[in-house]
N, C-alpha and C positions, 0 to 999 in steps of 0.2 A: 504494500500500500504506500509506503514511504517513497518507493521508486516512482509510482504513478503520480504522486503529488510532488515529485522532484524535490524531496527533502533529503538533506544529508544528515544522517544520524550516526553518531559514533557507535562503533561495534559494542562498546561496553554498555551503552544505553539501549541497544536493540532488544535484548531479552526482557529488560524491564518494561519497555513499551509494548512488547508482544503480550506480556502478561496483563498489563493494564487494558489493552484493547480487547483481549479475551474476556476480561471481567465486564467491560462495558457491553460487549456483544451478548454475553450471558444474561445480563440484566435486561437488555432489550428483548431477548427471547422469552424471558419470564413475563414481561409486559405484554408481549404478543399473545401469550397463552391465556390471558385473562378474558373471560367471556363478557363482552360488553353489549350483547344483543339487547335491544330495547332501552338502552340508556342514551338519553339525548346529550349531545355535546354541549359543554358550557363555555361561555366566553369569560365567565368570572365565577369563582367559588361562592360568592355571596350574591343574594338576590338584590338587584338594584334596578331602578328605572330612571330615565332622564326626565327632568322636569322641563317640558317644552312649553313655556308661556308665550302668549301672543306678543309680538314685538310692537310695542306701542311707543310712538314718539313722545318725548317729554320736553320739559323746559331745557333750553341750552344756554351756555354762557355766551356773552358777547365777546368779540375779539379782545376788547380791553380787559375784561375779566379773565379771559384765558391767558393773555400775555402777562397779567399780574401774577399768575400761578406758575408760569414757566421759569425754569432756571436761567435761561438766556434767550434773547430774541434778536433776530437779524432781519430788519425790515418788517415784512408781513409774515415772517416764518419763525417757528420755534427752532432755536439752534440746538443741535445735538452733537456729541463728540463723533469724530470720524472713526469708523470701524474698519474701513478697508485702507490699507496702506498703499500709497502710490509706488509703483515699481520703477526703479531706476534702471534703464537699459543701457 
């Protein structure tokens, strides 16, 4: 398998990994042997539902109120820190 994945494994580690892989495959075989007929698959182990409320427009801030709460303003825009560095070619 290491050869197919093009992994270089030291000979000293090869037997260790062989045993670990055999253990994993043995565990998978045990899981495959479990009868799950009639059991519905779960997306989560706990029962939950999304609360989907109607989207109702509400009162909004004026631009002046918005800019008063902004950490920095440049003209008509809220200034934010640069997250992408410019590349120097």
